[in-house]
C-alpha positions as CSV (number, residue, x, y, z in Angstrom):
1,X,-43.2,-19.3,14.0
2,X,-42.2,-23.0,14.2
3,X,-41.4,-24.9,17.4
4,X,-37.6,-24.9,16.9
5,X,-37.5,-21.2,16.4
6,X,-39.6,-20.7,19.5
7,X,-37.3,-23.0,21.5
8,X,-34.3,-21.1,20.3
9,X,-35.8,-17.8,21.3
10,X,-36.8,-19.2,24.8
11,X,-33.3,-20.5,25.2
12,X,-31.8,-17.2,24.2
13,X,-34.1,-15.4,26.7
14,X,-33.1,-17.8,29.5
15,X,-29.4,-17.4,28.6
16,X,-29.8,-13.6,28.8
17,X,-31.4,-13.8,32.2
18,X,-28.7,-16.1,33.5
19,X,-26.0,-13.8,32.0
20,X,-27.6,-10.7,33.6
21,X,-27.7,-12.5,37.0
22,X,-24.1,-13.5,36.7
23,X,-23.1,-10.0,35.7
24,X,-24.7,-8.5,38.8
25,X,-22.9,-11.1,41.0
26,X,-19.6,-10.6,39.2
27,X,-19.8,-6.9,39.8
28,X,-20.0,-7.6,43.5
29,X,-16.8,-9.7,43.3
30,X,-18.3,-13.3,42.9
31,X,-15.5,-15.2,41.0
32,X,-17.8,-18.0,40.0
33,X,-20.2,-15.5,38.4
34,X,-17.2,-13.9,36.5
35,X,-16.4,-17.4,35.3
36,X,-19.9,-17.7,33.8
37,X,-19.4,-14.3,32.0
38,X,-16.1,-15.5,30.7
39,X,-17.4,-18.9,29.5
40,X,-20.3,-17.3,27.7
41,X,-18.4,-14.4,26.0
42,X,-14.8,-15.7,25.5
43,X,-15.5,-18.1,22.6
44,X,-17.5,-15.4,20.7
45,X,-14.8,-12.8,21.3
46,X,-12.1,-15.2,20.1
47,X,-14.0,-15.8,16.8
48,X,-14.5,-12.1,16.4
49,X,-10.9,-11.3,17.2
50,X,-9.5,-14.0,14.8
51,X,-11.2,-12.2,12.0
52,X,-9.6,-8.9,13.1
53,X,-6.1,-9.9,14.1
54,X,-5.6,-13.6,13.0
55,X,-3.3,-15.7,15.1
56,X,-2.9,-13.0,17.7
57,X,-6.6,-13.3,18.8
58,X,-5.8,-15.0,22.1
59,X,-3.3,-12.3,23.1
60,X,-5.7,-9.5,22.3
61,X,-8.5,-11.4,24.1
62,X,-6.3,-11.6,27.2
63,X,-5.8,-7.8,27.1
64,X,-9.5,-7.4,26.6
65,X,-10.3,-9.5,29.7
66,X,-7.7,-7.6,31.8
67,X,-9.6,-4.4,31.0
68,X,-13.0,-6.0,31.6
69,X,-12.0,-7.3,35.0
70,X,-10.5,-3.9,35.9
71,X,-13.6,-1.9,34.8
72,X,-16.4,-4.4,35.5
73,X,-17.6,-2.7,38.7
74,X,-18.2,0.6,36.7
75,X,-20.2,-1.1,33.9
76,X,-23.9,-0.3,33.8
77,X,-26.2,-2.5,31.7
78,X,-27.7,-6.0,31.1
79,X,-26.2,-9.2,29.7
80,X,-26.6,-8.0,26.0
81,X,-25.0,-4.7,27.0
82,X,-22.1,-6.6,28.6
83,X,-21.4,-8.5,25.4
84,X,-21.5,-5.2,23.4
85,X,-19.2,-3.6,26.0
86,X,-16.8,-6.5,25.8
87,X,-16.9,-6.4,22.0
88,X,-16.1,-2.7,22.0
89,X,-13.1,-3.2,24.3
90,X,-11.9,-6.2,22.1
91,X,-12.2,-4.1,19.0
92,X,-10.2,-1.2,20.6
93,X,-7.5,-3.7,21.8
94,X,-7.4,-5.2,18.3
95,X,-7.0,-1.9,16.6
96,X,-4.2,-1.0,19.1
97,X,-2.6,-4.3,18.4
98,X,-2.7,-3.8,14.6
99,X,-1.2,-0.3,15.0
100,X,1.7,-1.7,17.1
101,X,2.2,-4.6,14.7
102,X,2.5,-2.1,11.8
103,X,5.3,-0.3,13.6
104,X,7.5,-3.3,14.5
105,X,9.7,-5.3,12.2
106,X,8.6,-8.7,11.1
107,X,9.7,-11.6,13.4
108,X,12.4,-14.0,12.5
109,X,10.7,-17.3,11.9
110,X,12.0,-20.6,13.2
111,X,12.4,-23.3,10.5
112,X,9.7,-26.0,10.7
113,X,12.4,-28.7,11.0
114,X,13.5,-27.3,14.3
115,X,10.0,-27.7,15.7
116,X,9.3,-31.2,14.5
117,X,10.7,-33.0,17.6
118,X,8.8,-30.9,20.1
119,X,5.8,-32.7,21.9
120,X,2.4,-31.2,21.8
121,X,0.6,-30.2,25.1
122,X,-2.8,-31.6,24.0
123,X,-4.5,-33.9,21.5
124,X,-3.3,-32.4,18.3
125,X,-5.7,-34.2,16.0
126,X,-8.8,-33.1,18.0
127,X,-7.5,-29.5,18.2
128,X,-6.8,-29.4,14.5
129,X,-10.3,-30.7,13.6
130,X,-12.0,-28.1,15.8
131,X,-9.8,-25.3,14.4
132,X,-10.4,-26.2,10.8
133,X,-14.2,-25.8,11.0
134,X,-13.9,-22.5,13.0
135,X,-11.1,-21.1,10.9
136,X,-12.9,-22.0,7.6
137,X,-16.0,-20.2,8.8
138,X,-14.0,-17.1,9.9
139,X,-12.0,-17.1,6.7
140,X,-15.2,-17.2,4.7
141,X,-16.6,-14.3,6.7
142,X,-13.4,-12.2,6.4
143,X,-13.6,-12.6,2.6
144,X,-16.5,-10.2,2.7
145,X,-16.1,-6.4,2.5
146,X,-14.8,-5.1,5.9
147,X,-18.1,-3.4,7.0
148,X,-20.1,-6.5,6.1
149,X,-17.6,-8.9,7.8
150,X,-17.6,-7.0,11.0
151,X,-21.4,-6.7,11.1
152,X,-21.8,-10.4,10.5
153,X,-19.2,-11.3,13.2
154,X,-20.9,-9.0,15.7
155,X,-24.4,-10.1,14.9
156,X,-24.0,-13.8,14.2
157,X,-20.8,-14.8,16.0
158,X,-21.0,-12.6,19.1
159,X,-24.8,-12.6,19.1
160,X,-25.2,-8.8,19.5
161,X,-28.4,-7.1,18.6
162,X,-28.3,-4.4,15.9
163,X,-28.3,-1.5,18.4
164,X,-25.4,-2.9,20.4
165,X,-23.4,-3.8,17.3
166,X,-24.0,-0.3,16.0
167,X,-22.5,1.2,19.2
168,X,-19.5,-1.0,18.8
169,X,-18.9,0.1,15.2
170,X,-20.0,3.7,15.7
171,X,-22.8,3.3,13.1
172,X,-26.6,3.4,13.0
173,X,-28.4,0.2,13.8
174,X,-30.0,0.2,10.3
175,X,-26.6,0.4,8.6
176,X,-25.4,-2.6,10.7
177,X,-28.6,-4.6,9.9
178,X,-28.1,-3.9,6.2
179,X,-24.4,-4.7,6.2
180,X,-25.1,-8.0,8.1
181,X,-27.9,-8.9,5.7
182,X,-25.8,-8.3,2.6
183,X,-22.9,-10.2,4.1
184,X,-25.1,-13.2,5.0
185,X,-26.6,-13.2,1.5
186,X,-23.2,-13.2,-0.1
187,X,-22.1,-16.0,2.2
188,X,-25.2,-18.0,1.3
189,X,-24.6,-17.5,-2.4
190,X,-21.0,-18.6,-2.0
191,X,-21.9,-21.8,-0.1
192,X,-24.6,-22.6,-2.8
193,X,-22.0,-22.2,-5.5
194,X,-19.6,-24.5,-3.7
195,X,-22.3,-27.1,-3.3
196,X,-23.1,-26.9,-7.0
197,X,-19.4,-27.3,-7.9
198,X,-19.1,-30.5,-5.9
199,X,-19.5,-33.8,-7.8
200,X,-22.6,-35.8,-6.9
């Protein structure tokens, strides 16, 4: 194993230990520790949820965190188990959201001309650049067959191991490993094809 791979594994192990410690403290009511859990898990959950529910990811993530904060004291497990538990809750909230959305009529959209004069709350250019990279990656992943896309999102984006991802999806760990492997291979071929198509 090369040094960079060793360093990555050491950093992941240290991060898991920190997360486990924060989890124990958060379960005892430490708000700073809960903040550590949130900062570690929220970006991963958002990327996962964007693939499932698109622009409604932040709303679904809010519902997810409400349930996490309500049920945290009853959770049993380590840091990786927490991420899996959070992903399971997020997936259930996303499926509930999609069912509700299927039952309600489409919204009446406001014409873009009416929005042009409104001021932005933050640096629009920086936000747009950050979003383009993330959205492009998530769009590419969601172009995979659904089982592969979800396996890749849970393994690569949320950082879950195969056993935890399997629990989230209700599948065997081997099936999740296979789906993630196939999805990543398809993504690699797609990126190689894009690079070959670009002029030198």
